[in-house]
PDB file of N, CA, C, O and CB in Angstrom:
ATOM      1  N   MET A   1      11.548 -44.762 -14.451  1.00  0.00           N
ATOM      2  CA  MET A   1      10.369 -45.238 -15.158  1.00  0.00           C
ATOM      3  C   MET A   1       9.171 -44.325 -14.899  1.00  0.00           C
ATOM      4  O   MET A   1       8.372 -44.053 -15.796  1.00  0.00           O
ATOM      5  CB  MET A   1      10.044 -46.673 -14.740  1.00  0.00           C
ATOM      6  N   LYS A   2       9.063 -43.856 -13.640  1.00  0.00           N
ATOM      7  CA  LYS A   2       7.936 -42.997 -13.303  1.00  0.00           C
ATOM      8  C   LYS A   2       8.031 -41.648 -14.021  1.00  0.00           C
ATOM      9  O   LYS A   2       7.010 -41.082 -14.411  1.00  0.00           O
ATOM     10  CB  LYS A   2       7.869 -42.787 -11.792  1.00  0.00           C
ATOM     11  N   LYS A   3       9.256 -41.129 -14.197  1.00  0.00           N
ATOM     12  CA  LYS A   3       9.432 -39.863 -14.909  1.00  0.00           C
ATOM     13  C   LYS A   3       9.043 -39.999 -16.375  1.00  0.00           C
ATOM     14  O   LYS A   3       8.437 -39.093 -16.946  1.00  0.00           O
ATOM     15  CB  LYS A   3      10.880 -39.381 -14.794  1.00  0.00           C
ATOM     16  N   LYS A   4       9.387 -41.124 -16.981  1.00  0.00           N
ATOM     17  CA  LYS A   4       9.039 -41.361 -18.384  1.00  0.00           C
ATOM     18  C   LYS A   4       7.525 -41.473 -18.542  1.00  0.00           C
ATOM     19  O   LYS A   4       6.955 -40.931 -19.490  1.00  0.00           O
ATOM     20  CB  LYS A   4       9.731 -42.641 -18.909  1.00  0.00           C
ATOM     21  N   PHE A   5       6.872 -42.178 -17.611  1.00  0.00           N
ATOM     22  CA  PHE A   5       5.421 -42.312 -17.634  1.00  0.00           C
ATOM     23  C   PHE A   5       4.757 -40.948 -17.481  1.00  0.00           C
ATOM     24  O   PHE A   5       3.805 -40.636 -18.197  1.00  0.00           O
ATOM     25  CB  PHE A   5       4.948 -43.264 -16.526  1.00  0.00           C
ATOM     26  N   ALA A   6       5.258 -40.127 -16.543  1.00  0.00           N
ATOM     27  CA  ALA A   6       4.703 -38.799 -16.319  1.00  0.00           C
ATOM     28  C   ALA A   6       4.855 -37.934 -17.567  1.00  0.00           C
ATOM     29  O   ALA A   6       3.938 -37.195 -17.926  1.00  0.00           O
ATOM     30  CB  ALA A   6       5.385 -38.129 -15.121  1.00  0.00           C
ATOM     31  N   PHE A   7       6.000 -38.023 -18.224  1.00  0.00           N
ATOM     32  CA  PHE A   7       6.236 -37.234 -19.442  1.00  0.00           C
ATOM     33  C   PHE A   7       5.275 -37.649 -20.555  1.00  0.00           C
ATOM     34  O   PHE A   7       4.687 -36.795 -21.218  1.00  0.00           O
ATOM     35  CB  PHE A   7       7.698 -37.397 -19.918  1.00  0.00           C
ATOM     36  N   ILE A   8       5.114 -38.940 -20.759  1.00  0.00           N
ATOM     37  CA  ILE A   8       4.249 -39.429 -21.838  1.00  0.00           C
ATOM     38  C   ILE A   8       2.796 -39.046 -21.583  1.00  0.00           C
ATOM     39  O   ILE A   8       2.119 -38.544 -22.481  1.00  0.00           O
ATOM     40  CB  ILE A   8       4.374 -40.956 -21.980  1.00  0.00           C
ATOM     41  N   VAL A   9       2.316 -39.279 -20.363  1.00  0.00           N
ATOM     42  CA  VAL A   9       0.919 -38.977 -20.049  1.00  0.00           C
ATOM     43  C   VAL A   9       0.652 -37.473 -20.148  1.00  0.00           C
ATOM     44  O   VAL A   9      -0.348 -37.059 -20.733  1.00  0.00           O
ATOM     45  CB  VAL A   9       0.562 -39.490 -18.639  1.00  0.00           C
ATOM     46  N   SER A  10       1.540 -36.659 -19.579  1.00  0.00           N
ATOM     47  CA  SER A  10       1.316 -35.218 -19.624  1.00  0.00           C
ATOM     48  C   SER A  10       1.410 -34.678 -21.049  1.00  0.00           C
ATOM     49  O   SER A  10       0.698 -33.735 -21.395  1.00  0.00           O
ATOM     50  CB  SER A  10       2.320 -34.503 -18.730  1.00  0.00           C
ATOM     51  N   SER A  11       2.270 -35.257 -21.875  1.00  0.00           N
ATOM     52  CA  SER A  11       2.356 -34.829 -23.270  1.00  0.00           C
ATOM     53  C   SER A  11       1.080 -35.151 -24.031  1.00  0.00           C
ATOM     54  O   SER A  11       0.579 -34.323 -24.792  1.00  0.00           O
ATOM     55  CB  SER A  11       3.545 -35.488 -23.953  1.00  0.00           C
ATOM     56  N   ILE A  12       0.560 -36.346 -23.827  1.00  0.00           N
ATOM     57  CA  ILE A  12      -0.679 -36.738 -24.512  1.00  0.00           C
ATOM     58  C   ILE A  12      -1.841 -35.855 -24.079  1.00  0.00           C
ATOM     59  O   ILE A  12      -2.631 -35.410 -24.912  1.00  0.00           O
ATOM     60  CB  ILE A  12      -1.008 -38.215 -24.233  1.00  0.00           C
ATOM     61  N   VAL A  13      -1.948 -35.600 -22.777  1.00  0.00           N
ATOM     62  CA  VAL A  13      -3.032 -34.750 -22.274  1.00  0.00           C
ATOM     63  C   VAL A  13      -2.885 -33.321 -22.799  1.00  0.00           C
ATOM     64  O   VAL A  13      -3.874 -32.698 -23.187  1.00  0.00           O
ATOM     65  CB  VAL A  13      -3.048 -34.751 -20.730  1.00  0.00           C
ATOM     66  N   GLY A  14      -1.656 -32.802 -22.811  1.00  0.00           N
ATOM     67  CA  GLY A  14      -1.425 -31.454 -23.318  1.00  0.00           C
ATOM     68  C   GLY A  14      -1.805 -31.313 -24.785  1.00  0.00           C
ATOM     69  O   GLY A  14      -2.431 -30.329 -25.178  1.00  0.00           O
ATOM     70  N   ILE A  15      -1.427 -32.290 -25.587  1.00  0.00           N
ATOM     71  CA  ILE A  15      -1.775 -32.266 -27.009  1.00  0.00           C
ATOM     72  C   ILE A  15      -3.285 -32.362 -27.201  1.00  0.00           C
ATOM     73  O   ILE A  15      -3.850 -31.665 -28.044  1.00  0.00           O
ATOM     74  CB  ILE A  15      -1.075 -33.413 -27.754  1.00  0.00           C
ATOM     75  N   PHE A  16      -3.941 -33.224 -26.421  1.00  0.00           N
ATOM     76  CA  PHE A  16      -5.385 -33.367 -26.512  1.00  0.00           C
ATOM     77  C   PHE A  16      -6.098 -32.061 -26.152  1.00  0.00           C
ATOM     78  O   PHE A  16      -7.055 -31.666 -26.818  1.00  0.00           O
ATOM     79  CB  PHE A  16      -5.858 -34.494 -25.602  1.00  0.00           C
ATOM     80  N   ILE A  17      -5.630 -31.402 -25.101  1.00  0.00           N
ATOM     81  CA  ILE A  17      -6.243 -30.132 -24.691  1.00  0.00           C
ATOM     82  C   ILE A  17      -6.023 -29.065 -25.761  1.00  0.00           C
ATOM     83  O   ILE A  17      -6.927 -28.280 -26.045  1.00  0.00           O
ATOM     84  CB  ILE A  17      -5.664 -29.658 -23.337  1.00  0.00           C
ATOM     85  N   PHE A  18      -4.835 -29.031 -26.353  1.00  0.00           N
ATOM     86  CA  PHE A  18      -4.567 -28.055 -27.419  1.00  0.00           C
ATOM     87  C   PHE A  18      -5.483 -28.301 -28.614  1.00  0.00           C
ATOM     88  O   PHE A  18      -6.036 -27.354 -29.173  1.00  0.00           O
ATOM     89  CB  PHE A  18      -3.086 -28.123 -27.861  1.00  0.00           C
ATOM     90  N   ILE A  19      -5.649 -29.553 -29.007  1.00  0.00           N
ATOM     91  CA  ILE A  19      -6.537 -29.876 -30.135  1.00  0.00           C
ATOM     92  C   ILE A  19      -7.980 -29.515 -29.808  1.00  0.00           C
ATOM     93  O   ILE A  19      -8.695 -28.977 -30.653  1.00  0.00           O
ATOM     94  CB  ILE A  19      -6.437 -31.373 -30.494  1.00  0.00           C
ATOM     95  N   ALA A  20      -8.412 -29.811 -28.576  1.00  0.00           N
ATOM     96  CA  ALA A  20      -9.777 -29.465 -28.172  1.00  0.00           C
ATOM     97  C   ALA A  20      -9.983 -27.952 -28.182  1.00  0.00           C
ATOM     98  O   ALA A  20     -11.030 -27.476 -28.621  1.00  0.00           O
ATOM     99  CB  ALA A  20     -10.083 -30.029 -26.774  1.00  0.00           C
ATOM    100  N   TRP A  21      -9.001 -27.196 -27.705  1.00  0.00           N
ATOM    101  CA  TRP A  21      -9.099 -25.742 -27.707  1.00  0.00           C
ATOM    102  C   TRP A  21      -9.168 -25.203 -29.128  1.00  0.00           C
ATOM    103  O   TRP A  21      -9.959 -24.302 -29.407  1.00  0.00           O
ATOM    104  CB  TRP A  21      -7.914 -25.127 -26.967  1.00  0.00           C
ATOM    105  N   MET A  22      -8.357 -25.737 -30.025  1.00  0.00           N
ATOM    106  CA  MET A  22      -8.361 -25.266 -31.410  1.00  0.00           C
ATOM    107  C   MET A  22      -9.693 -25.591 -32.094  1.00  0.00           C
ATOM    108  O   MET A  22     -10.168 -24.814 -32.923  1.00  0.00           O
ATOM    109  CB  MET A  22      -7.193 -25.898 -32.193  1.00  0.00           C
ATOM    110  N   SER A  23     -10.289 -26.724 -31.754  1.00  0.00           N
ATOM    111  CA  SER A  23     -11.582 -27.046 -32.368  1.00  0.00           C
ATOM    112  C   SER A  23     -12.689 -26.160 -31.804  1.00  0.00           C
ATOM    113  O   SER A  23     -13.653 -25.854 -32.506  1.00  0.00           O
ATOM    114  CB  SER A  23     -11.929 -28.529 -32.146  1.00  0.00           C
ATOM    115  N   MET A  24     -12.560 -25.744 -30.542  1.00  0.00           N
ATOM    116  CA  MET A  24     -13.559 -24.843 -29.964  1.00  0.00           C
ATOM    117  C   MET A  24     -13.398 -23.425 -30.504  1.00  0.00           C
ATOM    118  O   MET A  24     -14.387 -22.706 -30.647  1.00  0.00           O
ATOM    119  CB  MET A  24     -13.453 -24.837 -28.434  1.00  0.00           C
ATOM    120  N   ALA A  25     -12.168 -23.013 -30.805  1.00  0.00           N
ATOM    121  CA  ALA A  25     -11.912 -21.651 -31.278  1.00  0.00           C
ATOM    122  C   ALA A  25     -12.477 -21.423 -32.675  1.00  0.00           C
ATOM    123  O   ALA A  25     -12.724 -20.279 -33.057  1.00  0.00           O
ATOM    124  CB  ALA A  25     -10.415 -21.364 -31.273  1.00  0.00           C
ATOM    125  N   GLY A  26     -12.682 -22.468 -33.429  1.00  0.00           N
ATOM    126  CA  GLY A  26     -13.243 -22.330 -34.768  1.00  0.00           C
ATOM    127  C   GLY A  26     -12.189 -21.916 -35.773  1.00  0.00           C
ATOM    128  O   GLY A  26     -11.480 -22.764 -36.315  1.00  0.00           O
ATOM    129  N   SER A  27     -12.079 -20.638 -36.024  1.00  0.00           N
ATOM    130  CA  SER A  27     -11.082 -20.118 -36.950  1.00  0.00           C
ATOM    131  C   SER A  27     -10.012 -19.385 -36.135  1.00  0.00           C
ATOM    132  O   SER A  27     -10.065 -18.164 -35.989  1.00  0.00           O
ATOM    133  CB  SER A  27     -11.736 -19.169 -38.019  1.00  0.00           C
ATOM    134  N   PRO A  28      -9.045 -20.136 -35.607  1.00  0.00           N
ATOM    135  CA  PRO A  28      -8.097 -19.519 -34.662  1.00  0.00           C
ATOM    136  C   PRO A  28      -7.118 -18.554 -35.334  1.00  0.00           C
ATOM    137  O   PRO A  28      -6.670 -18.763 -36.461  1.00  0.00           O
ATOM    138  CB  PRO A  28      -7.315 -20.599 -33.943  1.00  0.00           C
ATOM    139  N   HIS A  29      -6.814 -17.513 -34.606  1.00  0.00           N
ATOM    140  CA  HIS A  29      -5.811 -16.548 -35.030  1.00  0.00           C
ATOM    141  C   HIS A  29      -4.654 -16.629 -34.035  1.00  0.00           C
ATOM    142  O   HIS A  29      -4.575 -17.580 -33.258  1.00  0.00           O
ATOM    143  CB  HIS A  29      -6.407 -15.088 -35.111  1.00  0.00           C
ATOM    144  N   VAL A  30      -3.778 -15.666 -34.051  1.00  0.00           N
ATOM    145  CA  VAL A  30      -2.572 -15.714 -33.224  1.00  0.00           C
ATOM    146  C   VAL A  30      -2.925 -15.737 -31.732  1.00  0.00           C
ATOM    147  O   VAL A  30      -2.335 -16.506 -30.973  1.00  0.00           O
ATOM    148  CB  VAL A  30      -1.664 -14.509 -33.535  1.00  0.00           C
ATOM    149  N   VAL A  31      -3.863 -14.921 -31.313  1.00  0.00           N
ATOM    150  CA  VAL A  31      -4.202 -14.834 -29.896  1.00  0.00           C
ATOM    151  C   VAL A  31      -4.813 -16.139 -29.396  1.00  0.00           C
ATOM    152  O   VAL A  31      -4.440 -16.628 -28.330  1.00  0.00           O
ATOM    153  CB  VAL A  31      -5.169 -13.673 -29.650  1.00  0.00           C
ATOM    154  N   GLU A  32      -5.741 -16.703 -30.152  1.00  0.00           N
ATOM    155  CA  GLU A  32      -6.366 -17.951 -29.737  1.00  0.00           C
ATOM    156  C   GLU A  32      -5.364 -19.096 -29.708  1.00  0.00           C
ATOM    157  O   GLU A  32      -5.421 -19.950 -28.824  1.00  0.00           O
ATOM    158  CB  GLU A  32      -7.520 -18.293 -30.662  1.00  0.00           C
ATOM    159  N   THR A  33      -4.455 -19.118 -30.664  1.00  0.00           N
ATOM    160  CA  THR A  33      -3.426 -20.155 -30.693  1.00  0.00           C
ATOM    161  C   THR A  33      -2.496 -20.012 -29.492  1.00  0.00           C
ATOM    162  O   THR A  33      -2.138 -21.008 -28.862  1.00  0.00           O
ATOM    163  CB  THR A  33      -2.621 -20.085 -32.005  1.00  0.00           C
ATOM    164  N   GLY A  34      -2.104 -18.783 -29.173  1.00  0.00           N
ATOM    165  CA  GLY A  34      -1.256 -18.546 -28.010  1.00  0.00           C
ATOM    166  C   GLY A  34      -1.937 -18.928 -26.712  1.00  0.00           C
ATOM    167  O   GLY A  34      -1.312 -19.510 -25.825  1.00  0.00           O
ATOM    168  N   MET A  35      -3.216 -18.603 -26.598  1.00  0.00           N
ATOM    169  CA  MET A  35      -3.962 -18.985 -25.397  1.00  0.00           C
ATOM    170  C   MET A  35      -4.060 -20.499 -25.271  1.00  0.00           C
ATOM    171  O   MET A  35      -3.883 -21.045 -24.182  1.00  0.00           O
ATOM    172  CB  MET A  35      -5.365 -18.369 -25.421  1.00  0.00           C
ATOM    173  N   GLY A  36      -4.336 -21.173 -26.368  1.00  0.00           N
ATOM    174  CA  GLY A  36      -4.421 -22.630 -26.343  1.00  0.00           C
ATOM    175  C   GLY A  36      -3.101 -23.270 -25.979  1.00  0.00           C
ATOM    176  O   GLY A  36      -3.057 -24.241 -25.224  1.00  0.00           O
ATOM    177  N   PHE A  37      -2.013 -22.717 -26.522  1.00  0.00           N
ATOM    178  CA  PHE A  37      -0.682 -23.242 -26.193  1.00  0.00           C
ATOM    179  C   PHE A  37      -0.374 -23.039 -24.718  1.00  0.00           C
ATOM    180  O   PHE A  37       0.138 -23.948 -24.064  1.00  0.00           O
ATOM    181  CB  PHE A  37       0.396 -22.564 -27.055  1.00  0.00           C
ATOM    182  N   ALA A  38      -0.678 -21.864 -24.186  1.00  0.00           N
ATOM    183  CA  ALA A  38      -0.406 -21.576 -22.777  1.00  0.00           C
ATOM    184  C   ALA A  38      -1.232 -22.463 -21.855  1.00  0.00           C
ATOM    185  O   ALA A  38      -0.716 -22.974 -20.861  1.00  0.00           O
ATOM    186  CB  ALA A  38      -0.689 -20.108 -22.474  1.00  0.00           C
ATOM    187  N   ILE A  39      -2.499 -22.648 -22.172  1.00  0.00           N
ATOM    188  CA  ILE A  39      -3.365 -23.493 -21.348  1.00  0.00           C
ATOM    189  C   ILE A  39      -2.896 -24.941 -21.383  1.00  0.00           C
ATOM    190  O   ILE A  39      -2.789 -25.583 -20.339  1.00  0.00           O
ATOM    191  CB  ILE A  39      -4.824 -23.398 -21.822  1.00  0.00           C
ATOM    192  N   SER A  40      -2.617 -25.459 -22.571  1.00  0.00           N
ATOM    193  CA  SER A  40      -2.199 -26.860 -22.674  1.00  0.00           C
ATOM    194  C   SER A  40      -0.839 -27.086 -22.029  1.00  0.00           C
ATOM    195  O   SER A  40      -0.618 -28.130 -21.417  1.00  0.00           O
ATOM    196  CB  SER A  40      -2.157 -27.295 -24.138  1.00  0.00           C
ATOM    197  N   LEU A  41       0.077 -26.130 -22.153  1.00  0.00           N
ATOM    198  CA  LEU A  41       1.382 -26.254 -21.511  1.00  0.00           C
ATOM    199  C   LEU A  41       1.242 -26.219 -19.993  1.00  0.00           C
ATOM    200  O   LEU A  41       1.884 -26.998 -19.289  1.00  0.00           O
ATOM    201  CB  LEU A  41       2.322 -25.137 -21.985  1.00  0.00           C
ATOM    202  N   GLY A  42       0.411 -25.323 -19.495  1.00  0.00           N
ATOM    203  CA  GLY A  42       0.183 -25.239 -18.056  1.00  0.00           C
ATOM    204  C   GLY A  42      -0.408 -26.517 -17.481  1.00  0.00           C
ATOM    205  O   GLY A  42       0.031 -26.992 -16.433  1.00  0.00           O
ATOM    206  N   VAL A  43      -1.402 -27.072 -18.165  1.00  0.00           N
ATOM    207  CA  VAL A  43      -2.022 -28.312 -17.697  1.00  0.00           C
ATOM    208  C   VAL A  43      -1.033 -29.471 -17.768  1.00  0.00           C
ATOM    209  O   VAL A  43      -0.984 -30.299 -16.859  1.00  0.00           O
ATOM    210  CB  VAL A  43      -3.276 -28.633 -18.525  1.00  0.00           C
ATOM    211  N   ALA A  44      -0.253 -29.535 -18.833  1.00  0.00           N
ATOM    212  CA  ALA A  44       0.728 -30.616 -18.971  1.00  0.00           C
ATOM    213  C   ALA A  44       1.792 -30.541 -17.879  1.00  0.00           C
ATOM    214  O   ALA A  44       2.163 -31.564 -17.304  1.00  0.00           O
ATOM    215  CB  ALA A  44       1.391 -30.562 -20.354  1.00  0.00           C
ATOM    216  N   LEU A  45       2.283 -29.342 -17.591  1.00  0.00           N
ATOM    217  CA  LEU A  45       3.280 -29.192 -16.532  1.00  0.00           C
ATOM    218  C   LEU A  45       2.688 -29.523 -15.163  1.00  0.00           C
ATOM    219  O   LEU A  45       3.336 -30.182 -14.350  1.00  0.00           O
ATOM    220  CB  LEU A  45       3.842 -27.766 -16.529  1.00  0.00           C
ATOM    221  N   TRP A  46       1.470 -29.074 -14.910  1.00  0.00           N
ATOM    222  CA  TRP A  46       0.810 -29.370 -13.642  1.00  0.00           C
ATOM    223  C   TRP A  46       0.609 -30.869 -13.467  1.00  0.00           C
ATOM    224  O   TRP A  46       0.862 -31.414 -12.393  1.00  0.00           O
ATOM    225  CB  TRP A  46      -0.534 -28.645 -13.559  1.00  0.00           C
ATOM    226  N   LEU A  47       0.151 -31.535 -14.528  1.00  0.00           N
ATOM    227  CA  LEU A  47      -0.076 -32.973 -14.463  1.00  0.00           C
ATOM    228  C   LEU A  47       1.236 -33.729 -14.278  1.00  0.00           C
ATOM    229  O   LEU A  47       1.298 -34.693 -13.514  1.00  0.00           O
ATOM    230  CB  LEU A  47      -0.788 -33.455 -15.726  1.00  0.00           C
ATOM    231  N   ASN A  48       2.278 -33.297 -14.971  1.00  0.00           N
ATOM    232  CA  ASN A  48       3.592 -33.913 -14.821  1.00  0.00           C
ATOM    233  C   ASN A  48       4.062 -33.790 -13.373  1.00  0.00           C
ATOM    234  O   ASN A  48       4.597 -34.746 -12.811  1.00  0.00           O
ATOM    235  CB  ASN A  48       4.615 -33.263 -15.782  1.00  0.00           C
ATOM    236  N   TYR A  49       3.864 -32.617 -12.769  1.00  0.00           N
ATOM    237  CA  TYR A  49       4.269 -32.416 -11.378  1.00  0.00           C
ATOM    238  C   TYR A  49       3.447 -33.277 -10.424  1.00  0.00           C
ATOM    239  O   TYR A  49       3.985 -33.797  -9.446  1.00  0.00           O
ATOM    240  CB  TYR A  49       4.132 -30.944 -10.997  1.00  0.00           C
ATOM    241  N   LYS A  50       2.167 -33.434 -10.689  1.00  0.00           N
ATOM    242  CA  LYS A  50       1.307 -34.230  -9.815  1.00  0.00           C
ATOM    243  C   LYS A  50       1.656 -35.719  -9.885  1.00  0.00           C
ATOM    244  O   LYS A  50       1.581 -36.418  -8.874  1.00  0.00           O
ATOM    245  CB  LYS A  50      -0.161 -34.021 -10.189  1.00  0.00           C
ATOM    246  N   ILE A  51       2.030 -36.202 -11.053  1.00  0.00           N
ATOM    247  CA  ILE A  51       2.391 -37.623 -11.193  1.00  0.00           C
ATOM    248  C   ILE A  51       3.749 -37.885 -10.570  1.00  0.00           C
ATOM    249  O   ILE A  51       3.921 -38.855  -9.833  1.00  0.00           O
ATOM    250  CB  ILE A  51       2.399 -38.047 -12.679  1.00  0.00           C
ATOM    251  N   CYS A  52       4.709 -37.027 -10.861  1.00  0.00           N
ATOM    252  CA  CYS A  52       6.083 -37.225 -10.388  1.00  0.00           C
ATOM    253  C   CYS A  52       6.647 -35.885  -9.928  1.00  0.00           C
ATOM    254  O   CYS A  52       7.195 -35.140 -10.740  1.00  0.00           O
ATOM    255  CB  CYS A  52       6.981 -37.849 -11.507  1.00  0.00           C
ATOM    256  N   PRO A  53       6.522 -35.559  -8.623  1.00  0.00           N
ATOM    257  CA  PRO A  53       6.988 -34.240  -8.144  1.00  0.00           C
ATOM    258  C   PRO A  53       8.454 -33.997  -8.450  1.00  0.00           C
ATOM    259  O   PRO A  53       9.285 -34.902  -8.371  1.00  0.00           O
ATOM    260  CB  PRO A  53       6.762 -34.115  -6.646  1.00  0.00           C
ATOM    261  N   TRP A  54       8.753 -32.746  -8.803  1.00  0.00           N
ATOM    262  CA  TRP A  54      10.102 -32.355  -9.167  1.00  0.00           C
ATOM    263  C   TRP A  54      10.922 -32.095  -7.918  1.00  0.00           C
ATOM    264  O   TRP A  54      10.388 -31.658  -6.899  1.00  0.00           O
ATOM    265  CB  TRP A  54      10.085 -31.118 -10.066  1.00  0.00           C
ATOM    266  N   ASP A  55      12.211 -32.361  -7.992  1.00  0.00           N
ATOM    267  CA  ASP A  55      13.130 -32.032  -6.916  1.00  0.00           C
ATOM    268  C   ASP A  55      13.766 -30.679  -7.222  1.00  0.00           C
ATOM    269  O   ASP A  55      14.594 -30.562  -8.126  1.00  0.00           O
ATOM    270  CB  ASP A  55      14.216 -33.140  -6.742  1.00  0.00           C
ATOM    271  N   ILE A  56      13.377 -29.678  -6.474  1.00  0.00           N
ATOM    272  CA  ILE A  56      13.908 -28.338  -6.725  1.00  0.00           C
ATOM    273  C   ILE A  56      14.925 -28.003  -5.660  1.00  0.00           C
ATOM    274  O   ILE A  56      15.501 -26.915  -5.678  1.00  0.00           O
ATOM    275  CB  ILE A  56      12.778 -27.280  -6.751  1.00  0.00           C
TER     276      ILE A  56
END
C-alpha cells in the first residue's frame, strides 16, 4: 500500500512540476522540454525514494 501511495504522490508532483516548468518557459523548444522532463523526473524519483525507500 505504501509503494502505491508513493507512486501516486510522486507522479502527481512530477506532472505538476513539468506543467509549471512549461508555463515558465513560455514558448518551449526541445531543450526546455528536455530540461523540464529531467527536472520533474528527478524530483518524482527523489520523492518516491523519500516516501518509500527502495531495497537495492
